[in-house]
PDBQT receptor file of N, H, CA, C and O in Angstrom, charges set to zero:
ATOM      1  N   UNK A   1      31.696  63.737  -9.927  1.00  0.00    +0.000 N 
ATOM      2  CA  UNK A   1      30.884  63.183  -9.200  1.00  0.00    +0.000 C 
ATOM      3  C   UNK A   1      30.156  63.741  -8.591  1.00  0.00    +0.000 C 
ATOM      4  O   UNK A   1      30.431  64.925  -8.394  1.00  0.00    +0.000 OA
ATOM      5  N   UNK A   2      28.813  63.165  -7.957  1.00  0.00    +0.000 N 
ATOM      6  H   UNK A   2      28.590  62.203  -8.116  1.00  0.00    +0.000 HD
ATOM      7  CA  UNK A   2      27.926  64.006  -7.738  1.00  0.00    +0.000 C 
ATOM      8  C   UNK A   2      27.952  63.787  -6.060  1.00  0.00    +0.000 C 
ATOM      9  O   UNK A   2      28.454  62.851  -5.438  1.00  0.00    +0.000 OA
ATOM     10  N   UNK A   3      27.256  64.943  -5.557  1.00  0.00    +0.000 N 
ATOM     11  H   UNK A   3      26.848  65.703  -6.063  1.00  0.00    +0.000 HD
ATOM     12  CA  UNK A   3      27.392  64.923  -3.941  1.00  0.00    +0.000 C 
ATOM     13  C   UNK A   3      26.723  63.422  -3.176  1.00  0.00    +0.000 C 
ATOM     14  O   UNK A   3      27.126  62.935  -2.119  1.00  0.00    +0.000 OA
ATOM     15  N   UNK A   4      25.669  62.920  -4.003  1.00  0.00    +0.000 N 
ATOM     16  H   UNK A   4      25.342  63.316  -4.861  1.00  0.00    +0.000 HD
ATOM     17  CA  UNK A   4      24.871  61.675  -3.900  1.00  0.00    +0.000 C 
ATOM     18  C   UNK A   4      25.772  60.802  -4.039  1.00  0.00    +0.000 C 
ATOM     19  O   UNK A   4      25.993  60.087  -3.061  1.00  0.00    +0.000 OA
ATOM     20  N   UNK A   5      26.386  60.639  -5.004  1.00  0.00    +0.000 N 
ATOM     21  H   UNK A   5      26.207  61.220  -5.798  1.00  0.00    +0.000 HD
ATOM     22  CA  UNK A   5      27.556  59.576  -5.162  1.00  0.00    +0.000 C 
ATOM     23  C   UNK A   5      28.186  59.806  -4.539  1.00  0.00    +0.000 C 
ATOM     24  O   UNK A   5      28.393  58.623  -4.811  1.00  0.00    +0.000 OA
ATOM     25  N   UNK A   6      28.894  60.152  -3.807  1.00  0.00    +0.000 N 
ATOM     26  H   UNK A   6      28.726  61.112  -3.586  1.00  0.00    +0.000 HD
ATOM     27  CA  UNK A   6      29.950  60.750  -2.878  1.00  0.00    +0.000 C 
ATOM     28  C   UNK A   6      29.518  59.622  -1.562  1.00  0.00    +0.000 C 
ATOM     29  O   UNK A   6      30.127  58.631  -1.158  1.00  0.00    +0.000 OA
ATOM     30  N   UNK A   7      28.120  60.275  -1.072  1.00  0.00    +0.000 N 
ATOM     31  H   UNK A   7      27.625  61.080  -1.400  1.00  0.00    +0.000 HD
ATOM     32  CA  UNK A   7      27.183  59.743   0.189  1.00  0.00    +0.000 C 
ATOM     33  C   UNK A   7      27.384  58.517  -0.127  1.00  0.00    +0.000 C 
ATOM     34  O   UNK A   7      28.009  57.832   0.683  1.00  0.00    +0.000 OA
ATOM     35  N   UNK A   8      26.873  57.854  -1.491  1.00  0.00    +0.000 N 
ATOM     36  H   UNK A   8      26.366  58.410  -2.149  1.00  0.00    +0.000 HD
ATOM     37  CA  UNK A   8      26.943  56.355  -1.598  1.00  0.00    +0.000 C 
ATOM     38  C   UNK A   8      27.957  55.519  -1.501  1.00  0.00    +0.000 C 
ATOM     39  O   UNK A   8      27.824  54.338  -1.181  1.00  0.00    +0.000 OA
ATOM     40  N   UNK A   9      29.305  56.204  -1.836  1.00  0.00    +0.000 N 
ATOM     41  H   UNK A   9      29.414  57.164  -2.096  1.00  0.00    +0.000 HD
ATOM     42  CA  UNK A   9      30.711  55.675  -2.218  1.00  0.00    +0.000 C 
ATOM     43  C   UNK A   9      31.131  55.461  -0.479  1.00  0.00    +0.000 C 
ATOM     44  O   UNK A   9      31.800  54.456  -0.240  1.00  0.00    +0.000 OA
ATOM     45  N   UNK A  10      30.763  56.365   0.714  1.00  0.00    +0.000 N 
ATOM     46  H   UNK A  10      30.219  57.181   0.519  1.00  0.00    +0.000 HD
ATOM     47  CA  UNK A  10      31.332  56.239   1.673  1.00  0.00    +0.000 C 
ATOM     48  C   UNK A  10      30.978  54.860   2.579  1.00  0.00    +0.000 C 
ATOM     49  O   UNK A  10      29.915  54.249   2.471  1.00  0.00    +0.000 OA
ATOM     50  N   UNK A  11      32.070  54.491   3.489  1.00  0.00    +0.000 N 
ATOM     51  H   UNK A  11      32.933  54.987   3.576  1.00  0.00    +0.000 HD
ATOM     52  CA  UNK A  11      31.517  53.705   4.749  1.00  0.00    +0.000 C 
ATOM     53  C   UNK A  11      30.849  54.161   5.405  1.00  0.00    +0.000 C 
ATOM     54  O   UNK A  11      30.334  55.266   5.234  1.00  0.00    +0.000 OA
ATOM     55  N   UNK A  12      30.667  53.348   6.429  1.00  0.00    +0.000 N 
ATOM     56  H   UNK A  12      31.085  52.450   6.568  1.00  0.00    +0.000 HD
ATOM     57  CA  UNK A  12      29.233  53.621   7.764  1.00  0.00    +0.000 C 
ATOM     58  C   UNK A  12      29.840  54.815   8.265  1.00  0.00    +0.000 C 
ATOM     59  O   UNK A  12      29.327  55.934   8.303  1.00  0.00    +0.000 OA
ATOM     60  N   UNK A  13      31.193  54.409   8.718  1.00  0.00    +0.000 N 
ATOM     61  H   UNK A  13      31.610  53.501   8.687  1.00  0.00    +0.000 HD
ATOM     62  CA  UNK A  13      31.716  54.862   9.675  1.00  0.00    +0.000 C 
ATOM     63  C   UNK A  13      31.628  56.493   9.565  1.00  0.00    +0.000 C 
ATOM     64  O   UNK A  13      31.113  57.173  10.453  1.00  0.00    +0.000 OA
ATOM     65  N   UNK A  14      32.037  56.888   8.697  1.00  0.00    +0.000 N 
ATOM     66  H   UNK A  14      32.456  56.336   7.976  1.00  0.00    +0.000 HD
ATOM     67  CA  UNK A  14      32.596  57.816   7.323  1.00  0.00    +0.000 C 
ATOM     68  C   UNK A  14      31.597  58.955   7.381  1.00  0.00    +0.000 C 
ATOM     69  O   UNK A  14      31.656  60.129   7.745  1.00  0.00    +0.000 OA
ATOM     70  N   UNK A  15      30.431  57.973   6.764  1.00  0.00    +0.000 N 
ATOM     71  H   UNK A  15      30.383  57.019   6.468  1.00  0.00    +0.000 HD
ATOM     72  CA  UNK A  15      29.055  58.936   7.133  1.00  0.00    +0.000 C 
ATOM     73  C   UNK A  15      28.617  59.169   8.909  1.00  0.00    +0.000 C 
ATOM     74  O   UNK A  15      28.517  60.278   9.435  1.00  0.00    +0.000 OA
ATOM     75  N   UNK A  16      28.444  58.110   9.475  1.00  0.00    +0.000 N 
ATOM     76  H   UNK A  16      28.524  57.210   9.048  1.00  0.00    +0.000 HD
ATOM     77  CA  UNK A  16      28.002  58.535  10.381  1.00  0.00    +0.000 C 
ATOM     78  C   UNK A  16      28.771  59.778  11.103  1.00  0.00    +0.000 C 
ATOM     79  O   UNK A  16      28.098  60.598  11.728  1.00  0.00    +0.000 OA
ATOM     80  N   UNK A  17      30.056  59.899  11.022  1.00  0.00    +0.000 N 
ATOM     81  H   UNK A  17      30.603  59.233  10.515  1.00  0.00    +0.000 HD
ATOM     82  CA  UNK A  17      30.753  60.866  11.684  1.00  0.00    +0.000 C 
ATOM     83  C   UNK A  17      30.119  62.184  10.740  1.00  0.00    +0.000 C 
ATOM     84  O   UNK A  17      29.863  63.168  11.435  1.00  0.00    +0.000 OA
ATOM     85  N   UNK A  18      29.816  62.351   9.190  1.00  0.00    +0.000 N 
ATOM     86  H   UNK A  18      30.023  61.552   8.626  1.00  0.00    +0.000 HD
ATOM     87  CA  UNK A  18      29.216  63.338   8.772  1.00  0.00    +0.000 C 
ATOM     88  C   UNK A  18      27.735  63.531   9.144  1.00  0.00    +0.000 C 
ATOM     89  O   UNK A  18      27.036  64.364   8.566  1.00  0.00    +0.000 OA
ATOM     90  N   UNK A  19      27.414  62.970   9.836  1.00  0.00    +0.000 N 
ATOM     91  H   UNK A  19      27.982  62.293  10.305  1.00  0.00    +0.000 HD
ATOM     92  CA  UNK A  19      26.372  63.213  10.385  1.00  0.00    +0.000 C 
ATOM     93  C   UNK A  19      25.510  63.665  11.649  1.00  0.00    +0.000 C 
ATOM     94  O   UNK A  19      24.371  63.801  12.095  1.00  0.00    +0.000 OA
ATOM     95  N   UNK A  20      27.070  63.819  11.943  1.00  0.00    +0.000 N 
ATOM     96  H   UNK A  20      27.996  63.708  11.580  1.00  0.00    +0.000 HD
ATOM     97  CA  UNK A  20      27.257  64.721  13.555  1.00  0.00    +0.000 C 
ATOM     98  C   UNK A  20      26.997  66.366  12.959  1.00  0.00    +0.000 C 
ATOM     99  O   UNK A  20      27.020  66.853  11.829  1.00  0.00    +0.000 OA
ATOM    100  N   UNK A  21      26.817  66.759  13.926  1.00  0.00    +0.000 N 
ATOM    101  H   UNK A  21      26.798  66.363  14.844  1.00  0.00    +0.000 HD
ATOM    102  CA  UNK A  21      26.725  68.434  13.930  1.00  0.00    +0.000 C 
ATOM    103  C   UNK A  21      27.078  69.109  15.215  1.00  0.00    +0.000 C 
ATOM    104  O   UNK A  21      26.249  69.365  16.088  1.00  0.00    +0.000 OA
ATOM    105  N   UNK A  22      28.349  69.382  15.284  1.00  0.00    +0.000 N 
ATOM    106  H   UNK A  22      29.022  69.174  14.574  1.00  0.00    +0.000 HD
ATOM    107  CA  UNK A  22      28.448  69.998  16.309  1.00  0.00    +0.000 C 
ATOM    108  C   UNK A  22      28.062  71.745  16.631  1.00  0.00    +0.000 C 
ATOM    109  O   UNK A  22      28.509  72.723  16.031  1.00  0.00    +0.000 OA
ATOM    110  N   UNK A  23      26.972  71.706  17.916  1.00  0.00    +0.000 N 
ATOM    111  H   UNK A  23      26.609  70.912  18.404  1.00  0.00    +0.000 HD
ATOM    112  CA  UNK A  23      26.413  72.967  17.893  1.00  0.00    +0.000 C 
ATOM    113  C   UNK A  23      26.575  73.748  18.885  1.00  0.00    +0.000 C 
ATOM    114  O   UNK A  23      26.651  73.112  19.937  1.00  0.00    +0.000 OA
ATOM    115  N   UNK A  24      26.648  74.675  18.988  1.00  0.00    +0.000 N 
ATOM    116  H   UNK A  24      26.587  75.191  18.133  1.00  0.00    +0.000 HD
ATOM    117  CA  UNK A  24      27.552  75.932  20.134  1.00  0.00    +0.000 C 
ATOM    118  C   UNK A  24      26.748  76.946  20.833  1.00  0.00    +0.000 C 
ATOM    119  O   UNK A  24      26.295  77.765  20.033  1.00  0.00    +0.000 OA
ATOM    120  N   UNK A  25      26.460  77.140  21.898  1.00  0.00    +0.000 N 
ATOM    121  H   UNK A  25      26.828  76.474  22.548  1.00  0.00    +0.000 HD
ATOM    122  CA  UNK A  25      26.567  78.150  22.364  1.00  0.00    +0.000 C 
ATOM    123  C   UNK A  25      24.424  77.546  23.102  1.00  0.00    +0.000 C 
ATOM    124  O   UNK A  25      23.786  78.429  23.676  1.00  0.00    +0.000 OA
ATOM    125  N   UNK A  26      24.046  76.743  23.001  1.00  0.00    +0.000 N 
ATOM    126  H   UNK A  26      24.563  76.025  22.535  1.00  0.00    +0.000 HD
ATOM    127  CA  UNK A  26      22.985  75.786  23.463  1.00  0.00    +0.000 C 
ATOM    128  C   UNK A  26      23.354  75.382  25.246  1.00  0.00    +0.000 C 
ATOM    129  O   UNK A  26      22.577  75.035  26.135  1.00  0.00    +0.000 OA
ATOM    130  N   UNK A  27      24.791  75.592  25.275  1.00  0.00    +0.000 N 
ATOM    131  H   UNK A  27      25.423  75.875  24.553  1.00  0.00    +0.000 HD
ATOM    132  CA  UNK A  27      25.177  74.949  26.824  1.00  0.00    +0.000 C 
ATOM    133  C   UNK A  27      26.629  76.191  26.774  1.00  0.00    +0.000 C 
ATOM    134  O   UNK A  27      27.066  76.993  25.948  1.00  0.00    +0.000 OA
ATOM    135  N   UNK A  28      27.113  75.595  28.664  1.00  0.00    +0.000 N 
ATOM    136  H   UNK A  28      26.758  74.944  29.334  1.00  0.00    +0.000 HD
ATOM    137  CA  UNK A  28      28.692  76.173  28.497  1.00  0.00    +0.000 C 
ATOM    138  C   UNK A  28      29.777  75.302  27.657  1.00  0.00    +0.000 C 
ATOM    139  O   UNK A  28      31.004  75.401  27.680  1.00  0.00    +0.000 OA
ATOM    140  N   UNK A  29      29.200  74.685  27.133  1.00  0.00    +0.000 N 
ATOM    141  H   UNK A  29      28.203  74.605  27.114  1.00  0.00    +0.000 HD
ATOM    142  CA  UNK A  29      30.355  73.826  26.187  1.00  0.00    +0.000 C 
ATOM    143  C   UNK A  29      29.484  73.162  24.740  1.00  0.00    +0.000 C 
ATOM    144  O   UNK A  29      28.312  72.851  24.526  1.00  0.00    +0.000 OA
ATOM    145  N   UNK A  30      30.813  73.147  23.892  1.00  0.00    +0.000 N 
ATOM    146  H   UNK A  30      31.765  73.399  24.066  1.00  0.00    +0.000 HD
ATOM    147  CA  UNK A  30      29.852  72.352  22.122  1.00  0.00    +0.000 C 
ATOM    148  C   UNK A  30      29.289  71.196  22.481  1.00  0.00    +0.000 C 
ATOM    149  O   UNK A  30      30.120  70.470  23.028  1.00  0.00    +0.000 OA
ATOM    150  N   UNK A  31      27.994  70.616  22.385  1.00  0.00    +0.000 N 
ATOM    151  H   UNK A  31      27.320  71.206  21.941  1.00  0.00    +0.000 HD
ATOM    152  CA  UNK A  31      27.312  69.661  22.063  1.00  0.00    +0.000 C 
ATOM    153  C   UNK A  31      27.246  69.067  21.404  1.00  0.00    +0.000 C 
ATOM    154  O   UNK A  31      28.427  69.158  21.070  1.00  0.00    +0.000 OA
ATOM    155  N   UNK A  32      26.785  68.234  20.618  1.00  0.00    +0.000 N 
ATOM    156  H   UNK A  32      25.826  68.160  20.889  1.00  0.00    +0.000 HD
ATOM    157  CA  UNK A  32      26.907  66.621  18.959  1.00  0.00    +0.000 C 
ATOM    158  C   UNK A  32      25.619  66.715  18.817  1.00  0.00    +0.000 C 
ATOM    159  O   UNK A  32      25.003  66.773  19.881  1.00  0.00    +0.000 OA
ATOM    160  N   UNK A  33      25.006  66.748  17.868  1.00  0.00    +0.000 N 
ATOM    161  H   UNK A  33      25.507  66.700  17.003  1.00  0.00    +0.000 HD
ATOM    162  CA  UNK A  33      23.416  66.100  17.042  1.00  0.00    +0.000 C 
ATOM    163  C   UNK A  33      23.960  65.522  16.252  1.00  0.00    +0.000 C 
ATOM    164  O   UNK A  33      24.724  65.797  15.327  1.00  0.00    +0.000 OA
ATOM    165  N   UNK A  34      23.326  64.265  16.845  1.00  0.00    +0.000 N 
ATOM    166  H   UNK A  34      22.705  64.041  17.597  1.00  0.00    +0.000 HD
ATOM    167  CA  UNK A  34      23.167  62.775  16.374  1.00  0.00    +0.000 C 
ATOM    168  C   UNK A  34      22.147  63.262  15.154  1.00  0.00    +0.000 C 
ATOM    169  O   UNK A  34      20.968  63.338  15.499  1.00  0.00    +0.000 OA
ATOM    170  N   UNK A  35      22.446  63.601  13.769  1.00  0.00    +0.000 N 
ATOM    171  H   UNK A  35      23.404  63.539  13.488  1.00  0.00    +0.000 HD
ATOM    172  CA  UNK A  35      21.221  64.160  12.977  1.00  0.00    +0.000 C 
ATOM    173  C   UNK A  35      19.999  63.208  12.808  1.00  0.00    +0.000 C 
ATOM    174  O   UNK A  35      18.892  63.735  12.919  1.00  0.00    +0.000 OA
ATOM    175  N   UNK A  36      20.074  61.537  12.488  1.00  0.00    +0.000 N 
ATOM    176  H   UNK A  36      20.973  61.108  12.398  1.00  0.00    +0.000 HD
ATOM    177  CA  UNK A  36      19.282  60.655  12.172  1.00  0.00    +0.000 C 
ATOM    178  C   UNK A  36      18.455  60.104  13.302  1.00  0.00    +0.000 C 
ATOM    179  O   UNK A  36      17.470  59.371  13.211  1.00  0.00    +0.000 OA
ATOM    180  N   UNK A  37      19.207  60.735  14.716  1.00  0.00    +0.000 N 
ATOM    181  H   UNK A  37      20.007  61.331  14.789  1.00  0.00    +0.000 HD
ATOM    182  CA  UNK A  37      18.428  59.807  15.629  1.00  0.00    +0.000 C 
ATOM    183  C   UNK A  37      17.725  61.328  16.663  1.00  0.00    +0.000 C 
ATOM    184  O   UNK A  37      16.895  61.303  17.571  1.00  0.00    +0.000 OA
ATOM    185  N   UNK A  38      18.462  62.510  16.057  1.00  0.00    +0.000 N 
ATOM    186  H   UNK A  38      19.136  62.530  15.319  1.00  0.00    +0.000 HD
ATOM    187  CA  UNK A  38      18.021  63.273  16.929  1.00  0.00    +0.000 C 
ATOM    188  C   UNK A  38      18.598  63.817  18.607  1.00  0.00    +0.000 C 
ATOM    189  O   UNK A  38      18.639  64.863  19.254  1.00  0.00    +0.000 OA
ATOM    190  N   UNK A  39      18.949  62.497  18.757  1.00  0.00    +0.000 N 
ATOM    191  H   UNK A  39      18.916  61.648  18.231  1.00  0.00    +0.000 HD
ATOM    192  CA  UNK A  39      19.740  62.549  20.149  1.00  0.00    +0.000 C 
ATOM    193  C   UNK A  39      20.836  64.161  20.013  1.00  0.00    +0.000 C 
ATOM    194  O   UNK A  39      21.173  64.806  19.020  1.00  0.00    +0.000 OA
ATOM    195  N   UNK A  40      21.132  64.355  21.490  1.00  0.00    +0.000 N 
ATOM    196  H   UNK A  40      20.859  63.831  22.297  1.00  0.00    +0.000 HD
ATOM    197  CA  UNK A  40      22.618  65.284  21.996  1.00  0.00    +0.000 C 
ATOM    198  C   UNK A  40      23.460  64.239  22.279  1.00  0.00    +0.000 C 
ATOM    199  O   UNK A  40      23.125  63.069  22.469  1.00  0.00    +0.000 OA
ATOM    200  N   UNK A  41      25.045  64.905  22.307  1.00  0.00    +0.000 N 
ATOM    201  H   UNK A  41      25.317  65.855  22.152  1.00  0.00    +0.000 HD
ATOM    202  CA  UNK A  41      25.577  64.258  23.386  1.00  0.00    +0.000 C 
ATOM    203  C   UNK A  41      26.731  65.317  23.936  1.00  0.00    +0.000 C 
ATOM    204  O   UNK A  41      26.598  66.504  23.639  1.00  0.00    +0.000 OA
ATOM    205  N   UNK A  42      27.610  64.987  24.558  1.00  0.00    +0.000 N 
ATOM    206  H   UNK A  42      27.719  64.023  24.800  1.00  0.00    +0.000 HD
ATOM    207  CA  UNK A  42      28.589  66.307  24.923  1.00  0.00    +0.000 C 
ATOM    208  C   UNK A  42      29.936  65.623  24.081  1.00  0.00    +0.000 C 
ATOM    209  O   UNK A  42      30.843  66.425  23.856  1.00  0.00    +0.000 OA
ATOM    210  N   UNK A  43      30.134  64.257  23.615  1.00  0.00    +0.000 N 
ATOM    211  H   UNK A  43      29.397  63.605  23.798  1.00  0.00    +0.000 HD
ATOM    212  CA  UNK A  43      31.088  63.702  23.396  1.00  0.00    +0.000 C 
ATOM    213  C   UNK A  43      30.560  63.585  21.931  1.00  0.00    +0.000 C 
ATOM    214  O   UNK A  43      29.394  63.218  21.791  1.00  0.00    +0.000 OA
ATOM    215  N   UNK A  44      31.553  63.953  20.472  1.00  0.00    +0.000 N 
ATOM    216  H   UNK A  44      32.501  64.251  20.586  1.00  0.00    +0.000 HD
ATOM    217  CA  UNK A  44      31.537  63.581  18.954  1.00  0.00    +0.000 C 
ATOM    218  C   UNK A  44      31.468  62.762  19.010  1.00  0.00    +0.000 C 
ATOM    219  O   UNK A  44      30.373  62.426  18.558  1.00  0.00    +0.000 OA
ATOM    220  N   UNK A  45      32.281  61.588  19.494  1.00  0.00    +0.000 N 
ATOM    221  H   UNK A  45      33.170  61.861  19.861  1.00  0.00    +0.000 HD
ATOM    222  CA  UNK A  45      32.515  60.249  19.769  1.00  0.00    +0.000 C 
ATOM    223  C   UNK A  45      31.251  59.426  20.101  1.00  0.00    +0.000 C 
ATOM    224  O   UNK A  45      31.149  58.545  19.247  1.00  0.00    +0.000 OA
ATOM    225  N   UNK A  46      30.326  59.368  20.930  1.00  0.00    +0.000 N 
ATOM    226  H   UNK A  46      30.409  60.084  21.623  1.00  0.00    +0.000 HD
ATOM    227  CA  UNK A  46      28.883  59.040  21.463  1.00  0.00    +0.000 C 
ATOM    228  C   UNK A  46      28.286  59.553  19.601  1.00  0.00    +0.000 C 
ATOM    229  O   UNK A  46      27.935  58.935  18.595  1.00  0.00    +0.000 OA
ATOM    230  N   UNK A  47      28.415  60.623  19.890  1.00  0.00    +0.000 N 
ATOM    231  H   UNK A  47      28.700  61.125  20.707  1.00  0.00    +0.000 HD
ATOM    232  CA  UNK A  47      26.735  60.444  18.947  1.00  0.00    +0.000 C 
ATOM    233  C   UNK A  47      27.214  60.130  17.598  1.00  0.00    +0.000 C 
ATOM    234  O   UNK A  47      26.434  59.892  16.677  1.00  0.00    +0.000 OA
ATOM    235  N   UNK A  48      28.858  60.127  17.436  1.00  0.00    +0.000 N 
ATOM    236  H   UNK A  48      29.492  60.321  18.184  1.00  0.00    +0.000 HD
ATOM    237  CA  UNK A  48      29.234  59.353  15.863  1.00  0.00    +0.000 C 
ATOM    238  C   UNK A  48      28.293  57.920  15.534  1.00  0.00    +0.000 C 
ATOM    239  O   UNK A  48      27.644  57.411  14.620  1.00  0.00    +0.000 OA
ATOM    240  N   UNK A  49      28.933  57.527  17.721  1.00  0.00    +0.000 N 
ATOM    241  H   UNK A  49      29.460  57.942  18.463  1.00  0.00    +0.000 HD
ATOM    242  CA  UNK A  49      28.628  55.792  17.739  1.00  0.00    +0.000 C 
ATOM    243  C   UNK A  49      27.575  55.271  17.140  1.00  0.00    +0.000 C 
ATOM    244  O   UNK A  49      27.460  54.471  16.211  1.00  0.00    +0.000 OA
ATOM    245  N   UNK A  50      26.199  56.313  18.359  1.00  0.00    +0.000 N 
ATOM    246  H   UNK A  50      26.293  56.962  19.114  1.00  0.00    +0.000 HD
ATOM    247  CA  UNK A  50      25.229  56.290  18.098  1.00  0.00    +0.000 C 
ATOM    248  C   UNK A  50      24.537  56.494  16.884  1.00  0.00    +0.000 C 
ATOM    249  O   UNK A  50      23.327  56.342  17.047  1.00  0.00    +0.000 OA
ATOM    250  N   UNK A  51      24.907  56.826  15.549  1.00  0.00    +0.000 N 
ATOM    251  H   UNK A  51      25.891  56.949  15.417  1.00  0.00    +0.000 HD
ATOM    252  CA  UNK A  51      25.097  56.967  14.125  1.00  0.00    +0.000 C 
ATOM    253  C   UNK A  51      25.135  55.949  13.676  1.00  0.00    +0.000 C 
ATOM    254  O   UNK A  51      24.137  55.434  13.171  1.00  0.00    +0.000 OA
ATOM    255  N   UNK A  52      26.062  55.484  13.720  1.00  0.00    +0.000 N 
ATOM    256  H   UNK A  52      26.872  55.902  14.130  1.00  0.00    +0.000 HD
ATOM    257  CA  UNK A  52      26.582  54.334  12.988  1.00  0.00    +0.000 C 
ATOM    258  C   UNK A  52      25.942  53.634  13.659  1.00  0.00    +0.000 C 
ATOM    259  O   UNK A  52      25.633  52.773  12.835  1.00  0.00    +0.000 OA
ATOM    260  N   UNK A  53      25.280  53.207  15.003  1.00  0.00    +0.000 N 
ATOM    261  H   UNK A  53      25.531  53.906  15.672  1.00  0.00    +0.000 HD
ATOM    262  CA  UNK A  53      24.325  52.068  15.076  1.00  0.00    +0.000 C 
ATOM    263  C   UNK A  53      22.869  52.418  14.428  1.00  0.00    +0.000 C 
ATOM    264  O   UNK A  53      22.050  51.589  14.033  1.00  0.00    +0.000 OA
ATOM    265  N   UNK A  54      22.758  53.623  14.413  1.00  0.00    +0.000 N 
ATOM    266  H   UNK A  54      23.424  54.297  14.734  1.00  0.00    +0.000 HD
ATOM    267  CA  UNK A  54      21.096  53.824  13.346  1.00  0.00    +0.000 C 
ATOM    268  C   UNK A  54      21.704  53.319  12.011  1.00  0.00    +0.000 C 
ATOM    269  O   UNK A  54      21.302  52.205  11.675  1.00  0.00    +0.000 OA
ATOM    270  N   UNK A  55      22.251  53.688  11.505  1.00  0.00    +0.000 N 
ATOM    271  H   UNK A  55      22.577  54.593  11.778  1.00  0.00    +0.000 HD
ATOM    272  CA  UNK A  55      22.935  53.294  10.196  1.00  0.00    +0.000 C 
ATOM    273  C   UNK A  55      23.400  51.667   9.731  1.00  0.00    +0.000 C 
ATOM    274  O   UNK A  55      23.922  51.083   8.782  1.00  0.00    +0.000 OA
ATOM    275  N   UNK A  56      23.076  51.508  10.499  1.00  0.00    +0.000 N 
ATOM    276  H   UNK A  56      22.652  51.982  11.270  1.00  0.00    +0.000 HD
ATOM    277  CA  UNK A  56      23.729  49.766  10.789  1.00  0.00    +0.000 C 
ATOM    278  C   UNK A  56      22.331  49.220  10.959  1.00  0.00    +0.000 C 
ATOM    279  O   UNK A  56      22.299  48.049  10.581  1.00  0.00    +0.000 OA
ATOM    280  N   UNK A  57      21.100  49.681  11.419  1.00  0.00    +0.000 N 
ATOM    281  H   UNK A  57      21.126  50.632  11.727  1.00  0.00    +0.000 HD
ATOM    282  CA  UNK A  57      19.656  49.169  11.248  1.00  0.00    +0.000 C 
ATOM    283  C   UNK A  57      18.736  48.501  10.436  1.00  0.00    +0.000 C 
ATOM    284  O   UNK A  57      18.551  49.450   9.675  1.00  0.00    +0.000 OA
ATOM    285  N   UNK A  58      18.201  47.853  10.107  1.00  0.00    +0.000 N 
ATOM    286  H   UNK A  58      18.351  47.082  10.726  1.00  0.00    +0.000 HD
ATOM    287  CA  UNK A  58      17.539  47.355   9.207  1.00  0.00    +0.000 C 
ATOM    288  C   UNK A  58      16.698  48.549   8.913  1.00  0.00    +0.000 C 
ATOM    289  O   UNK A  58      16.213  49.156   9.868  1.00  0.00    +0.000 OA
ATOM    290  N   UNK A  59      16.502  48.899   7.855  1.00  0.00    +0.000 N 
ATOM    291  H   UNK A  59      16.895  48.406   7.079  1.00  0.00    +0.000 HD
ATOM    292  CA  UNK A  59      15.438  49.928   7.121  1.00  0.00    +0.000 C 
ATOM    293  C   UNK A  59      13.872  49.763   7.185  1.00  0.00    +0.000 C 
ATOM    294  O   UNK A  59      13.383  48.637   7.095  1.00  0.00    +0.000 OA
ATOM    295  N   UNK A  60      13.090  50.873   7.338  1.00  0.00    +0.000 N 
ATOM    296  H   UNK A  60      13.487  51.788   7.411  1.00  0.00    +0.000 HD
ATOM    297  CA  UNK A  60      11.434  50.437   7.798  1.00  0.00    +0.000 C 
ATOM    298  C   UNK A  60      11.131  50.326   6.732  1.00  0.00    +0.000 C 
ATOM    299  O   UNK A  60       9.977  50.006   6.449  1.00  0.00    +0.000 OA
TER     300      UNK A  60
C-alpha cells in the first residue's frame, strides 16, 4: 500500500489527528499547529477538532 492509499483509507478523525503537528520551543510550553488551517493551539484536541471541521467542509 502506498502512503497516498493509506491516507485515503483513514477516516476524517484519524486524518485530522495526523494533520496536527506539535511545535516545541516557540512558547514556554508546546503548541499544536493545525496544518491545513495554519492556526495554533495550546491543546492538541482543540487543534484536531478544528482540523476535523476543516476536513468536513465542502471543497473549493
